[in-house]
N, C-alpha and C positions, 0 to 999 in steps of 0.2 A: 701061355698067354692068359692074362686075367680078363674076364669078361664081366660087364655089368649086365644084370638080368632084369628085364621088365616083364612082370607077370600080366598076362591078359586072359580074358575068358576063353580064348581059343588056343592058348599055349604060352610059351615063353619066347621072348626076343632077347638075344644076346648081342651086346654092343661092345666092340673092342675099345681098348684104351686109346688107340690111335684115332679112332672115329671121334671120340669125345674130345681129344686134343685138337683135332682139325676144326670141330665146331667152335671151340673156345677161341682158336686162332682167328677164325672168320669174324667172331664177335669183337675181338680186340682191335682188329683192323679198322672197324667202323667207329671206334671211340676216340674222340679228339683228346690229345694229350698223352696217349700211350705210345711209346716206342715199341713197335710190334716185335715180339720175340721170334726166334727162328721157327720155321715150319717144322712140325713134328718129324717128318721123314728125314729132313736135312740134319736135324739135331742128332737123331739116332746114328746116321751115317758118320757124322763128325765125331761122335762119342766113340765109335768103334775104331776110328783111325787114330785118335790121339786122346787116350784116357788121362794121361798125366797132365796135359794142358787143362783139361776140364777140372781136375782136382785143385790145381793151383788157382784157377779163376772162379772157384765155386761161389764166392761171396758176391761177385759182380755179374754173374751170368743171368740171362733172362730165360726162364723156363716155365713150362706148365707141367706140374707133377700131380698125378692122380693116384689116389690110394683107394682101391676097390675092396670093400669089406662085404660080408654077406648081407648086412642090414643097412649099410650106408656107403656113400661115396664122398670122399674128402678131396677137395681140389685146392692145391696150393699154387698160386701164381706169383712168380718172381719177376718183377717188372722194373723197367726204367721208364721214367715219365719225363715229359718236357717241362722246362722251367716256366713258372707262372701259373701253374694249375693248382687249384685248391685240393689238397690230397683227400680229405674226408669225402667231399662231393664226388670226386673221381672214383674212389673205391666203392662208394655206395652204388654209383651208376654201373660199374663193372660187375659187381655182385648181382644186381637186379637183372641186367641184360644177359649175363651168362646163365643164370638160373632160369630165366624165361625162355631163352633159346633152346637149352637142353630139354626143357619140359615140352616145348613145342615140336622140336624135330625128333627127339629120341624117346620122349615119354619118361625121362629120368627125373626123379625128385631129388634135388641136391639140397642138403641141409647146411653143409659147411663149405664155405669158399673163403679161404685165407688169402689175403693179399699182402705180399712182402715187397716193399719199395726198396730196390737195391741201389738206386741212384737217380740222379736228375741230370738230364741232358740240357745244357745251357746253349742258347743261341751263340753263333760265332762272335757276335760283338761283345759278349760277356766273357769269352774264354781268354784266359792268359795261358798261352801255350807252354810257358815255363812252369807254371804252378797251377795246373788244373786240379781242383779238389772237388770230388763228388761225394757228398756225405752219404753214408749208408744208413738207411732208416728201416725200421720195421713197423708196419701198420697191420694190426689185426682187428678187424671189425666184424662183429656178428650181426 
């Protein structure tokens, strides 16, 4: 298990990847326009049960991926958003709130938060059930 380490004057604090994912999940729940991804524990359980289904749907899944390196933490958020939301404003809000909350709760300084928009969820009145097309987009803002 990879741990993020926060150095303090009294020693080190180790924070697990699951803890970081849970904090991010709570932040995303409060942001209007984001379809909230699966909870971290539920995703791990479903990954163990059906790995092949995950590989087939990799491009459309919603996930929180965290890469912990000795000198930095890189967060990749793969999200689906609601129709009618301005993507740059939403991604800037997500980046700011995630960075702020991780600093506040865990003391982690996050430098890189990549946001990948995997799709748009349209309201029912715009959906044509025969030809529902959700464009896959990639947004990376620093």
